[in-house]
C-alpha positions in Angstrom: -27.4 26.1 -16.0 -27.0 28.7 -13.2 -29.3 31.6 -12.7 -26.4 33.9 -13.5 -25.7 32.2 -16.8 -29.4 32.4 -17.7 -29.5 36.1 -16.8 -26.4 36.8 -18.9 -27.8 35.0 -22.0 -31.2 36.7 -21.6 -29.5 40.0 -21.4 -27.5 39.3 -24.6 -30.7 38.4 -26.4 -32.2 41.8 -25.3 -29.1 43.6 -26.7 -29.4 41.7 -30.0 -33.0 43.0 -30.3 -31.9 46.6 -29.4 -29.2 46.5 -32.1 -31.7 45.0 -34.6 -34.2 47.8 -33.9 -31.6 50.5 -34.3 -30.3 49.2 -37.6 -33.9 48.9 -38.9 -34.7 52.4 -37.7 -31.6 53.8 -39.5 -32.5 52.0 -42.6 -36.1 53.0 -42.7 -35.7 56.6 -41.6 -32.4 57.5 -43.2 -31.7 55.3 -46.3 -35.2 54.4 -47.6 -36.4 58.0 -47.1 -33.8 59.3 -49.6 -34.6 59.9 -53.3 -32.9 57.5 -55.6 -30.4 60.1 -56.9 -29.3 60.8 -53.3 -29.1 57.0 -52.4 -26.7 56.6 -55.4 -24.6 59.6 -54.3 -24.4 58.2 -50.8 -23.4 54.8 -52.0 -26.6 53.0 -50.8 -27.8 52.3 -54.4 -26.4 51.4 -57.8 -28.4 52.8 -60.7 -28.6 52.4 -63.6 -27.2 48.9 -64.0 -26.4 46.7 -66.9 -27.2 43.0 -66.5 -24.4 41.0 -68.1 -25.4 37.4 -66.9 -28.4 35.6 -65.4 -28.4 31.9 -64.6 -28.8 29.3 -61.8 -26.3 28.3 -59.2 -26.1 25.8 -56.3 -29.6 24.7 -55.1 -31.2 25.9 -58.4 -31.0 29.4 -57.0 -31.1 32.1 -59.7 -28.4 34.7 -59.8 -27.5 37.9 -61.8 -24.2 39.6 -62.4 -24.6 43.4 -62.9 -22.2 46.2 -63.7 -22.4 50.0 -63.3 -20.7 53.1 -64.6 -18.8 55.6 -62.5 -16.3 55.2 -59.5 -18.4 56.5 -56.6 -17.7 55.0 -53.2 -20.4 52.6 -52.0 -21.6 50.5 -49.0 -22.2 47.2 -50.8 -20.2 44.2 -49.4 -20.3 40.4 -49.8 -23.1 38.9 -47.7 -25.2 42.0 -47.7 -29.0 41.9 -48.3 -30.1 43.9 -51.3 -33.2 44.7 -53.3 -33.0 44.5 -57.1 -35.6 46.8 -58.7 -36.8 48.2 -62.0 -38.1 51.7 -62.7 -40.3 50.4 -65.6 -43.8 51.5 -64.9 -45.4 48.5 -66.5 -43.3 45.8 -64.7 -45.1 43.2 -62.7 -43.4 42.5 -59.3 -40.8 45.3 -59.9 -38.6 44.2 -56.9 -36.7 41.1 -55.9 -34.7 40.5 -52.8 -31.2 38.9 -52.8 -27.8 38.5 -51.2 -24.5 39.7 -52.6 -22.2 36.9 -53.3 -19.3 39.2 -54.3 -18.5 42.7 -55.3 -15.4 43.6 -57.4 -15.0 47.3 -58.4 -18.1 48.0 -60.5 -19.3 44.4 -60.8 -21.7 42.6 -58.5 -23.1 39.1 -58.3 -26.4 38.7 -56.5 -28.1 35.4 -55.5 -31.8 36.1 -55.9 -34.7 34.8 -53.8 -37.5 33.0 -55.6 -37.4 30.2 -58.3 -36.4 32.3 -61.3 -35.0 35.6 -62.3 -37.5 38.4 -63.0 -38.6 38.9 -66.6 -37.7 42.6 -66.6 -34.0 42.2 -66.2 -33.0 42.8 -69.8 -35.3 45.7 -70.4 -33.3 48.5 -68.8 -34.1 50.7 -65.8 -32.6 48.2 -63.4 -31.0 49.2 -60.0 -30.1 47.7 -56.7 -30.7 49.1 -53.2 -28.9 48.2 -49.9 -31.4 46.5 -47.6 -31.7 46.0 -43.8 -30.2 42.5 -43.1 -32.4 40.7 -40.7 -30.7 37.3 -41.0 -27.6 38.2 -38.9 -29.8 39.0 -35.9 -32.0 36.0 -36.4 -29.0 33.6 -36.4 -27.4 35.3 -33.4 -30.7 35.0 -31.4 -31.1 31.4 -32.5 -27.5 30.6 -31.4 -28.2 32.1 -27.9 -31.4 30.2 -27.6 -29.6 26.9 -28.4 -26.8 27.7 -25.9 -29.4 28.5 -23.2 -31.3 25.4 -23.9 -28.3 23.0 -24.1 -28.5 20.2 -21.5 -26.2 17.3 -21.0 -24.4 17.7 -24.3 -21.1 19.1 -25.5 -22.6 22.6 -26.1 -23.7 22.7 -22.5 -20.2 21.7 -21.4 -18.5 24.3 -23.6 -20.9 27.0 -22.4 -20.2 26.2 -18.7 -16.4 26.3 -19.3 -16.4 29.5 -21.3 -18.7 31.2 -18.8 -16.5 30.1 -15.9 -18.9 27.6 -14.2 -16.4 24.7 -14.7 -12.7 24.6 -15.4 -11.3 24.1 -18.8 -9.5 20.8 -19.4 -6.0 20.4 -20.9 -3.9 17.4 -22.0 -0.1 17.7 -22.2 1.2 17.6 -25.8 4.5 16.0 -26.6 7.3 18.2 -27.8 7.6 16.2 -30.9 4.2 17.5 -32.1 5.4 21.1 -32.3 9.2 20.9 -32.6 9.2 20.5 -36.4 7.4 23.8 -36.8 10.8 25.5 -37.3 9.3 28.4 -39.3 7.6 29.6 -36.0 9.2 31.4 -33.1 9.0 30.1 -29.5 5.9 32.0 -28.5 4.1 30.9 -31.8 5.0 27.2 -31.1 3.7 27.6 -27.6 0.4 28.9 -29.0 0.2 25.9 -31.3 0.9 23.7 -28.3 -1.9 25.5 -26.4 -4.4 24.8 -29.2 -3.4 21.1 -29.5 -3.6 20.6 -25.7 -7.0 22.2 -24.9 -10.1 20.1 -24.4 -12.5 23.0 -24.3 -11.1 26.6 -24.8 -7.8 28.1 -25.8 -7.1 31.8 -26.1 -4.5 33.2 -28.5 -3.6 36.8 -28.1 -1.9 38.2 -31.2 -0.8 41.9 -31.1 -0.1 43.7 -34.3 2.5 42.1 -36.6 3.1 39.0 -34.4 2.0 36.5 -37.1 -1.3 35.4 -35.6 -2.7 34.0 -38.8 0.6 32.3 -39.6 0.4 30.6 -36.2 -3.3 29.5 -36.6 -2.5 28.1 -40.1 0.4 26.1 -38.6 -1.9 24.8 -35.9 -4.5 23.7 -38.5 -1.7 21.8 -40.2 -1.2 19.8 -37.0 -5.0 19.4 -36.2 -5.8 17.8 -39.6 -3.3 15.1 -38.9 -5.8 13.6 -36.4 -9.1 15.3 -37.2 -11.3 14.8 -40.3 -12.4 18.5 -40.8 -11.6 21.7 -38.9 -14.0 24.6 -38.9 -12.3 28.0 -39.3 -14.4 31.1 -38.9 -13.8 34.9 -39.0 -16.2 37.8 -38.6 -15.8 39.2 -42.1 -15.7 37.8 -45.6 -12.4 39.5 -46.4 -10.7 37.8 -43.3 -12.2 34.4 -44.3 -10.9 34.8 -47.9 -7.4 35.7 -46.6 -7.2 32.6 -44.4 -8.5 30.4 -47.2 -5.5 31.5 -49.3 -3.1 31.0 -46.5 -4.4 27.5 -45.8 -4.3 26.5 -49.5 -0.7 27.8 -49.8 0.2 25.4 -47.0 -1.2 22.5 -49.1 -4.3 22.0 -47.0 -7.5 21.0 -48.7 -9.8 23.9 -48.0 -13.4 24.7 -48.9 -14.7 28.2 -48.6 -18.5 28.3 -48.1 -20.7 31.4 -48.2 -20.1 34.8 -49.8 -16.7 36.1 -50.8 -15.1 39.5 -51.0 -12.3 38.5 -53.4 -13.2 37.1 -56.8 -9.7 36.4 -58.1 -9.2 32.8 -59.4 -7.0 31.9 -56.4 -10.0 32.3 -54.1 -12.7 31.2 -56.4 -11.2 27.8 -57.0 -11.6 27.0 -53.3 -15.3 28.0 -53.0 -17.9 25.3 -52.6 -19.7 26.5 -55.7 -16.7 26.1 -58.0 -15.5 22.8 -56.5 -19.1 21.4 -56.9 -19.4 22.8 -60.5 -16.1 21.1 -61.4 -17.4 17.6 -60.3 -18.2 15.4 -63.3 -21.7 14.6 -62.0 -22.7 18.2 -62.1 -23.4 17.8 -65.8 -26.1 15.3 -64.9 -27.7 17.7 -62.4 -27.9 20.4 -65.1 -29.3 17.9 -67.6 -32.1 16.9 -65.1 -32.9 20.5 -64.3 -33.1 21.4 -68.0 -35.4 18.5 -68.7 -37.6 19.4 -65.7 -37.8 23.0 -66.9 -38.8 21.9 -70.4 -41.5 19.7 -69.0 -43.0 22.5 -66.9 -43.1 24.8 -70.0 -44.8 22.0 -71.9 -47.3 21.4 -69.1 -48.2 25.1 -68.9 -49.1 25.0 -72.7 -51.5 22.1 -72.1 -55.2 22.8 -71.7 -55.7 20.6 -68.6 -56.6 17.2 -67.7 -54.7 14.1 -66.6 -51.8 14.5 -69.0 -51.1 18.0 -67.7 -50.9 16.8 -64.1 -48.7 13.8 -65.0 -46.3 16.2 -66.9 -46.0 18.5 -63.9 -45.5 15.4 -61.7 -42.7 14.1 -63.9 -41.0 17.6 -63.8 -41.2 17.5 -60.0 -39.7 14.0 -59.9 -36.8 15.1 -62.1 -36.2 18.2 -60.0 -36.2 16.1 -56.8 -33.7 13.7 -58.4 -31.5 16.7 -59.3 -31.7 18.0 -55.7 -30.7 14.7 -54.3 -27.8 14.4 -56.6 -26.6 17.9 -55.9 -26.9 17.3 -52.1 -24.7 14.2 -52.6 -22.2 16.3 -54.5 -22.1 19.0 -51.8 -21.6 16.4 -49.1 -18.8 14.8 -51.1 -17.0 18.1 -51.5 -17.4 19.1 -47.8 -16.5 15.6 -46.6 -13.3 15.8 -48.7 -12.2 19.1 -47.1 -9.6 19.2 -44.3 -10.8 22.7 -43.4 -14.1 24.5 -44.0 -13.8 28.3 -43.9 -16.8 30.6 -43.5 -17.9 33.7 -41.6 -19.4 33.4 -38.1 -23.0 33.9 -39.5 -22.1 31.7 -42.4 -21.6 28.8 -40.0 -25.4 28.8 -39.7 -25.9 28.1 -43.4 -28.0 25.1 -44.4 -25.1 23.9 -46.5 -23.3 22.9 -43.3 -26.6 21.4 -41.9 -26.1 19.4 -38.7 -22.3 18.9 -39.2 -20.3 18.9 -36.0 -16.6 19.6 -35.7 -14.0 18.6 -33.2 -12.2 22.0 -33.4 -13.5 25.4 -34.3 -11.0 28.2 -34.7 -12.3 31.8 -34.6 -9.9 34.4 -36.0 -10.3 38.1 -35.3 -12.5 37.2 -32.3 -11.9 40.7 -30.9 -13.9 42.1 -33.8 -16.9 39.7 -33.3 -20.1 40.4 -31.5 -20.4 37.7 -28.8 -23.7 36.2 -30.0 -22.2 35.7 -33.5 -19.3 33.9 -31.9 -21.6 31.3 -30.4 -23.0 30.3 -33.8 -20.0 28.1 -34.7 -19.2 27.2 -31.1 -22.5 25.4 -30.9 -21.3 23.1 -33.8 -18.0 22.3 -32.1 -16.4 20.2 -29.4 -13.7 22.7 -28.6 -13.0 26.3 -29.6 -10.0 28.5 -30.2 -10.5 32.3 -29.8 -7.7 34.3 -31.5 -7.4 38.1 -31.7 -6.3 41.3 -30.0 -8.7 43.1 -27.6 -6.5 46.2 -28.0 -7.4 46.7 -31.6 -10.7 47.7 -33.2 -13.8 46.3 -31.5 -17.0 45.2 -33.3 -19.3 48.0 -34.6 -22.4 48.6 -32.4 -25.0 51.0 -33.8 -27.3 51.2 -30.8 -26.1 53.5 -28.1 -28.3 51.6 -25.6 -26.9 48.3 -26.6 -23.4 49.6 -26.4 -24.0 50.9 -22.9 -25.3 47.4 -22.1 -22.0 45.9 -23.0 -22.9 44.6 -26.5 -19.5 45.7 -27.8 -17.6 43.5 -25.2 -16.5 40.4 -27.0 -16.3 36.8 -25.9 -12.5 37.0 -26.2 -12.3 39.9 -23.8 -14.6 38.2 -21.3 -12.6 35.0 -21.6 -9.3 36.7 -21.1 -10.6 38.4 -18.0 -12.2 35.2 -16.7 -9.7 32.5 -17.5 -6.4 34.4 -17.5 -4.6 31.6 -19.3 -3.7 32.6 -22.8 -0.9 32.3 -25.3 0.6 35.7 -26.1 2.5 36.0 -29.3 5.6 38.1 -28.3 7.6 38.7 -31.4 6.4 41.1 -34.0 7.8 41.3 -37.6 6.3 44.6 -38.9 7.7 47.6 -37.0 11.1 48.8 -35.9 11.5 49.1 -32.1 10.7 52.8 -32.0 7.5 52.5 -33.9 6.5 49.5 -31.8 7.6 51.1 -28.5 4.7 53.3 -27.4 2.0 50.7 -28.1 4.2 48.0 -26.5 4.4 50.0 -23.3 0.8 51.2 -23.2 -1.1 48.1 -24.2 1.2 45.0 -23.9 3.2 45.7 -20.7 6.4 45.9 -22.7 6.3 42.1 -23.5 6.8 42.5 -27.2 10.1 42.5 -29.0 10.9 43.1 -32.7 12.0 40.1 -34.7 15.6 39.6 -36.0 16.6 42.3 -38.4 13.4 44.3 -37.7 14.3 46.2 -34.5 16.6 48.8 -36.1 15.3 48.8 -39.7 14.6 52.2 -41.2 14.2 54.1 -44.4 17.5 54.8 -46.3 19.3 57.8 -44.7 16.8 58.0 -41.8 17.9 57.5 -38.2 16.0 55.3 -35.8 14.7 58.3 -33.8 13.4 59.8 -37.1 11.2 56.8 -37.7 8.6 58.2 -35.3 7.8 61.8 -36.0 5.1 64.1 -34.5 4.4 67.4 -36.3 2.7 69.8 -33.9 0.2 72.2 -35.4 -0.4 74.1 -32.1 -0.5 77.9 -32.7 -0.8 77.7 -36.5 -4.5 78.3 -36.8 -5.0 74.9 -38.5 -8.3 74.3 -36.9 -10.7 71.4 -37.6 -13.9 72.0 -39.7 -17.1 70.1 -39.9 -18.6 69.2 -43.3 -22.2 70.6 -43.1 -23.7 67.7 -45.1 -21.8 64.6 -44.1 -21.1 65.7 -40.5 -17.5 64.5 -40.7 -14.5 66.6 -39.7 -11.5 67.6 -41.7 -8.4 69.8 -41.4 -6.9 71.2 -44.6 -3.8 72.6 -42.8 -2.8 69.0 -41.8 -3.1 68.0 -45.4 -0.8 70.8 -46.4 1.8 69.4 -44.0 1.4 65.9 -45.4 2.0 67.1 -48.9 5.1 68.9 -47.9 6.5 65.9 -46.0 5.7 63.6 -48.9 7.6 65.9 -51.3 10.6 66.0 -48.9 10.4 62.2 -48.4 10.4 61.6 -52.2 13.5 63.8 -52.6 15.4 62.2 -49.8 15.3 58.6 -51.1 18.6 57.8 -52.9 17.9 56.8 -56.5 19.4 53.3 -56.0 16.6 52.5 -53.6 13.0 51.7 -54.5 10.4 54.3 -53.4 8.5 53.1 -50.3 4.9 52.1 -50.3 3.0 54.8 -48.3 -0.4 55.1 -46.5 -2.2 58.2 -45.4 -4.8 57.4 -42.8 -7.2 59.3 -40.6 -10.1 58.6 -38.2 -12.4 60.9 -40.2 -13.9 59.9 -43.6 -14.0 63.5 -44.8 -10.3 64.0 -44.2 -9.7 60.8 -46.2 -11.8 62.0 -49.1 -10.0 65.4 -49.2 -6.6 63.7 -48.8 -7.3 61.6 -51.9 -8.2 64.7 -54.0 -5.2 66.7 -52.8 -2.6 64.0 -53.4 -4.0 63.2 -56.8 -3.7 66.9 -57.7 0.0 67.1 -57.0 1.8 66.0 -60.2 5.2 65.7 -58.4 3.8 62.9 -56.2 2.7 60.8 -59.2 5.6 58.4 -58.8 4.8 57.4 -55.2 2.6 54.4 -54.3 0.2 56.0 -51.9 -3.0 54.5 -50.5 -5.5 56.6 -48.5 -8.0 55.1 -46.1 -9.7 55.5 -42.7 -8.1 53.8 -39.8 -10.9 51.2 -39.7 -10.5 50.5 -43.4 -6.7 50.0 -42.9 -6.9 47.5 -40.0 -4.9 44.4 -40.9 -2.8 46.2 -43.5 0.7 47.7 -43.4 2.9 50.1 -45.3 6.6 51.1 -45.1 5.5 54.7 -44.3 2.3 55.8 -42.7 1.0 59.3 -42.2 -1.7 59.7 -39.5 -3.8 62.9 -39.6 -5.6 63.3 -36.2 -7.7 66.3 -37.5 -8.9 67.5 -34.1 -7.8 71.1 -33.3 -10.1 73.3 -31.2 -9.9 75.6 -28.2 -12.0 73.3 -26.1 -9.5 70.4 -26.1 -12.3 68.1 -27.5 -10.9 65.0 -29.2 -14.2 63.1 -30.0 -13.6 59.5 -30.9 -9.8 59.9 -30.9 -10.5 58.8 -27.3 -11.1 55.3 -28.6 -7.5 54.2 -27.8 -7.9 50.8 -29.5 -8.5 52.6 -32.8 -5.4 54.7 -32.2 -3.4 51.5 -31.4 -4.3 50.2 -34.9 -3.3 53.6 -36.4 0.1 53.7 -34.6 1.0 50.1 -35.6 0.6 50.1 -39.4 4.0 51.6 -40.3 7.1 49.4 -40.9 9.8 52.0 -41.3 8.4 55.4 -40.6 5.4 56.8 -38.7 4.5 60.5 -39.1 1.6 61.8 -36.9 0.2 65.3 -37.5 -1.9 66.8 -34.7 -2.4 69.8 -32.3 -0.7 69.2 -29.0 -2.8 71.9 -27.4 -6.0 69.9 -28.2 -4.8 66.4 -27.6 -2.1 66.9 -25.0 -4.3 66.9 -21.9 -5.6 63.4 -22.7 -3.6 60.8 -20.8 -3.1 58.5 -23.9 -1.9 61.3 -26.2 0.0 63.1 -23.5 1.9 59.8 -23.0 2.5 59.5 -26.8 3.9 63.1 -27.0 6.2 62.3 -24.0 7.3 59.1 -25.8 8.1 61.0 -29.1 10.2 63.6 -27.2 12.2 60.7 -25.6 12.4 58.2 -28.5 11.4 60.0 -31.7 11.5 63.3 -33.4 9.2 66.1 -32.2 8.7 68.9 -34.9 6.5 71.9 -35.2 4.4 72.8 -38.3 6.4 76.0 -38.6 9.4 74.1 -39.8 7.4 73.2 -42.9 5.9 76.7 -43.4 9.1 78.8 -43.5 9.2 78.7 -47.3 
C-alpha cells in the first residue's frame, strides 16, 4: 500500500472519531440533559409505554414489543440504539439497553441486551430513550483498519483499484446476456452490461426518475444465473426494505437480514427471523431451550452439592445443542438465498460471519459515508456503486469532520478518479419542462423524458404552466425564526399555497381523478405549520396531500409538488438553500406540475436560483404573489 493510501485511510479514521465525538457530545449535552417531559415532546423518548409482548427471538435474545398513546413526531428508527427504563423507585437494574428492530406508527419492537427481559416490564412506569449509537462508528473504524491492513488478498486488490493505484479490469459481455432485458431501455441495458463485465468496480449514475433500482434488480437477475449469492446493501433500512420487495417481485429468493423499517407482511416474510421461524426444525430449538430453562429454574431451587452442579451442566448442554441447531438453520436459510439484503453497517453482523460474496451492489451510494461503504466491500470480490452525487449527501454532524471531507462519498471520489460510468439517460417521472432546469444544471443536458412522459401535464394545464414560480418580492412576506426550535417559517408563503391548492382543486374536470399532491420545504417548522394550515381548511379535505421536508421526501414523487423556499430577508441570506443538491431533490419530485414559492429579491443574486428564475421566464410561468392577493 502506498504512503498516499495510508495517509488517506488514516485521515478517514480521524474523521470517524471526530464525528463520533460530536454525536456523543450532542447526545450527552442536549438530549440526556433534558427532563423526561421535554424529551417526550422533542421525540427523543416514548413515555409512558404499554408492554404488549415479551419473548425470545433468534440467538435466544429477549425482545419486547411496546406501544404508546399520542401522535407526536419522534426520532426513533429501525436500527437505533435505545434504553428501556422504568420510573419505579423500587426496581433493581431500572435500565436495559437494546436496538430497535422496527417502528410502525405507535408500535416498537426492541431487541434487548442481556439473557432475559427485566422483571419490571409488566408493572407500569416503562419508557424508552434514544441513545447514542456507538456501533456504527466502531464498525466503520474496523472496516478501515481491515482495508489498511489487507495484503495480498482480494480486499487489497479492490482497495488499490478503487483508490486509483491500479486499473480496473473488465471482460466483454456477449450481447445475448442483456438483449432479453426488453423491459429496460438502452442506457439501462448498458448499465447491466457494465455490471456484468467488471472484474473490480462499476459505477452506475442514476439521476432522478431514471429507474436505477429497476436496473439494479435486473442486473441481479443476471448475476444469480452464475453466482450463488449476491450481497445487496443500502445506507438505510427503508432503502433495503424497498429493494427486498423489488427483488422478491422479480421471483428472486431474497433474505433480508438486520432491522427493518416496514413491518407489513410482504417485507416480514423475507426476513431472516421469519424464514428461520418457519423452518420445521425451529420447534426442536424452542423445545431444547424450554427444557434448559426449566432445568436452570430447578437448579436454582436446589440447596447445593453435586446434583445442583450436574443440573446446571445439563441445562448448559441443552442450550449449546439449541445454539448449534439454530446456527445450522441460519446457515441453511442464508445458503438458500440468491440475494442477501442488509444495510451497510448490517453487513458487519455476526449473522453473516465470514461469508464472502463475488458481487456486492451498494445502492444509494451517494448517501453513504465512505467508511460505511467499505464494510461490505471488504466481504466481496467486486463492487457496484450506484447513486446520484447530485442528490442529498450523507448527514455529517461534526463541522470539523465536514470540513475535512467526511461528507464526500466513495461514489463521488470514484466518479472523479475513474471517469468510466454508466449514466442512465431516460427518466420516467417528469415532463420535459419540470426536468429541464436540473437536466441543464446538473446533467449536461444528457437526460430525456421517456415515451409519453415529455409532454404529459395536468388536465387543462399547458406545458409551460407545469413549472410555476410565485414571486413574493415586495409583499412583506418575510421569514421568521421559531424562538424555541430555531427553525424558519414563512406564513405568507403558506397563504399562497392554500390559495393555489383551492384553485387547483376547482380546475380539475370532474371526470378526472384528483392528483396526489406534496407540500415540501427545507425547513421543519414550515412543514409543521403547513400540516396544521392544510388540515384546518375544510375545502381541501378531498385532496390527497402529504407534507414533508425535502430530506424526508427524497426517493418519492407526486403528481403535483409545492416547494416553499421560506427565505425572505433584506440581506439576501439564503442559508442552506445554497445546498444545491437538496434543491435538485426538491425540483425533481413532481410528475405533472411544480409550483415554487419564494422571494426573488432574496434568492435571485445566487447563481443557482438566478438561473432557475431565468429558466422559468423562458420555459415556465412566472407569477407574482399579488395575483393571488387581489381578492
